[in-house]
C-alpha positions as CSV (number, residue, x, y, z in Angstrom):
1,M,-6.2,9.4,-5.7
2,K,-3.7,6.8,-4.2
3,L,-5.2,3.3,-1.7
4,S,-2.7,2.6,0.3
5,V,-0.5,-0.7,0.4
6,K,-2.7,-1.5,3.4
7,V,-6.0,-1.7,1.7
8,D,-4.3,-4.3,-1.0
9,Y,-3.0,-6.2,2.3
10,A,-6.3,-5.7,3.8
11,C,-8.4,-6.8,0.4
12,R,-6.2,-9.5,-0.2
13,V,-6.4,-10.8,3.8
14,L,-10.0,-10.8,3.6
15,A,-10.4,-12.5,-0.1
16,Q,-7.7,-15.4,2.3
17,L,-10.6,-16.1,4.6
18,A,-13.0,-15.8,2.6
19,R,-12.3,-19.0,0.7
20,H,-12.7,-20.4,4.4
21,H,-15.8,-18.8,5.7
22,G,-18.7,-21.5,6.4
23,E,-15.5,-24.8,7.3
24,G,-15.6,-23.9,10.5
25,R,-12.0,-23.6,10.9
26,L,-9.7,-20.1,12.1
27,S,-6.7,-19.1,10.3
28,H,-3.2,-18.2,11.9
29,I,-1.2,-15.0,11.0
30,E,1.7,-16.8,9.6
31,E,-0.6,-18.7,6.7
32,L,-2.4,-15.8,6.2
33,A,1.3,-14.0,6.2
34,K,2.3,-16.8,3.4
35,I,-0.6,-17.2,1.2
36,E,-0.8,-13.8,0.4
37,A,2.4,-12.0,0.8
38,V,2.4,-10.0,3.7
39,P,4.8,-8.5,5.9
40,A,3.5,-10.7,9.1
41,N,4.3,-8.4,11.8
42,Y,2.3,-5.4,9.2
43,L,-1.0,-8.1,9.8
44,V,-0.9,-8.1,13.0
45,Q,-1.6,-4.5,12.7
46,I,-4.2,-4.7,10.1
47,L,-6.0,-7.5,11.7
48,S,-6.7,-5.7,15.1
49,E,-8.1,-2.8,12.9
50,L,-10.3,-5.7,11.0
51,R,-11.7,-7.4,14.2
52,N,-11.9,-3.9,15.6
53,G,-13.9,-2.6,13.2
54,G,-15.9,-6.2,13.1
55,L,-15.6,-7.6,9.6
56,I,-13.5,-10.4,12.0
57,T,-13.4,-12.3,14.7
58,S,-10.4,-13.8,16.6
59,R,-10.1,-16.2,19.2
60,R,-7.0,-15.9,21.6
61,G,-4.1,-19.0,22.5
62,K,-2.4,-22.2,20.7
63,Q,-6.0,-23.0,19.3
64,G,-6.7,-19.3,18.0
65,G,-7.1,-17.6,15.0
66,Y,-9.6,-15.4,12.4
67,V,-12.5,-15.6,10.7
68,L,-14.8,-13.1,8.9
69,S,-17.8,-11.9,11.1
70,R,-19.9,-12.3,7.9
71,P,-20.4,-14.0,5.6
72,P,-18.4,-13.0,2.6
73,E,-21.4,-11.6,0.5
74,K,-22.5,-9.2,2.9
75,I,-19.3,-7.8,3.1
76,T,-18.7,-5.3,0.2
77,L,-15.2,-3.4,-1.1
78,Y,-16.4,-0.2,0.5
79,D,-16.8,-1.3,4.1
80,I,-13.0,-2.8,3.7
81,V,-11.7,0.7,2.6
82,K,-13.6,2.8,4.7
83,L,-12.7,1.1,7.5
84,I,-9.2,1.3,6.9
85,E,-9.3,4.4,5.3
86,G,-12.2,6.2,6.2
87,D,-14.0,8.2,3.5
88,L,-13.5,7.0,-0.3
89,L,-12.0,10.5,-1.4
90,E,-11.7,13.0,0.7
91,L,-13.1,16.5,-0.5
92,G,-10.7,19.5,1.2
93,G,-11.1,23.3,-0.2
94,K,-14.1,25.2,-0.5
95,A,-16.3,26.6,-2.6
96,D,-15.4,30.1,-3.2
97,G,-13.7,31.5,-6.5
98,H,-16.1,31.8,-9.9
99,S,-16.3,28.7,-10.1
100,G,-16.2,26.7,-6.7
101,K,-19.7,25.6,-6.1
102,R,-19.8,24.0,-9.6
103,V,-15.8,22.2,-8.6
104,Q,-17.6,20.7,-5.6
105,Q,-20.6,19.3,-6.8
106,V,-18.2,17.3,-9.6
107,W,-16.3,16.3,-6.7
108,R,-19.7,15.0,-4.7
109,D,-20.5,13.2,-7.7
110,V,-17.5,11.2,-8.3
111,R,-17.3,10.6,-5.0
112,A,-20.9,8.7,-4.8
113,T,-19.8,7.0,-7.6
114,L,-16.6,5.6,-6.4
115,E,-18.8,4.5,-3.7
116,T,-22.1,3.1,-5.3
117,K,-18.9,1.2,-7.4
118,C,-17.3,-0.2,-4.2
119,K,-20.3,-1.6,-2.8
120,S,-21.2,-3.5,-6.0
121,Y,-18.2,-5.4,-5.3
122,T,-18.6,-8.2,-2.2
123,L,-15.4,-10.0,0.0
124,D,-17.1,-13.2,-2.2
125,M,-16.1,-11.9,-5.5
126,L,-12.3,-10.5,-4.2
127,M,-11.5,-14.2,-3.6
128,T,-9.8,-16.8,-5.6
129,K,-11.3,-20.3,-5.9
130,G,-7.5,-21.7,-6.5
131,P,-4.6,-20.9,-6.2
132,G,-4.1,-20.6,-10.0
133,E,-6.8,-18.7,-10.8
134,M,-6.1,-15.8,-13.6
135,Y,-9.1,-13.2,-14.1
136,Y,-9.7,-11.0,-17.0
137,I,-11.4,-8.3,-17.1
């Protein structure tokens, strides 16, 4: 399984929007692109998907920009990945052959575990407090 750059960019931009949640200010594409090192032309597409998926709202015009549609602690990593990529682990193939059913069962279990873990991380856990903050896992 490989997550796309699009998911990475979406997570980073949403984390940036989370930093300003509740401040009453809108973030602009140019600002988000620069701070999170995301190409602005690609960011337009990502923001459109995030808006259509209900994770952010936008306002057009000179005073326009983007904000989260709900608090950061109410948006999970699962919400983001599911919106951008679809299922976390798409199961293909058939349950044919001697071992087919067991293999399918194991993959369903792996998918369920991955979904549960992704649902345990919220956007407020992804955002940094300051520019120099580092994380150790």
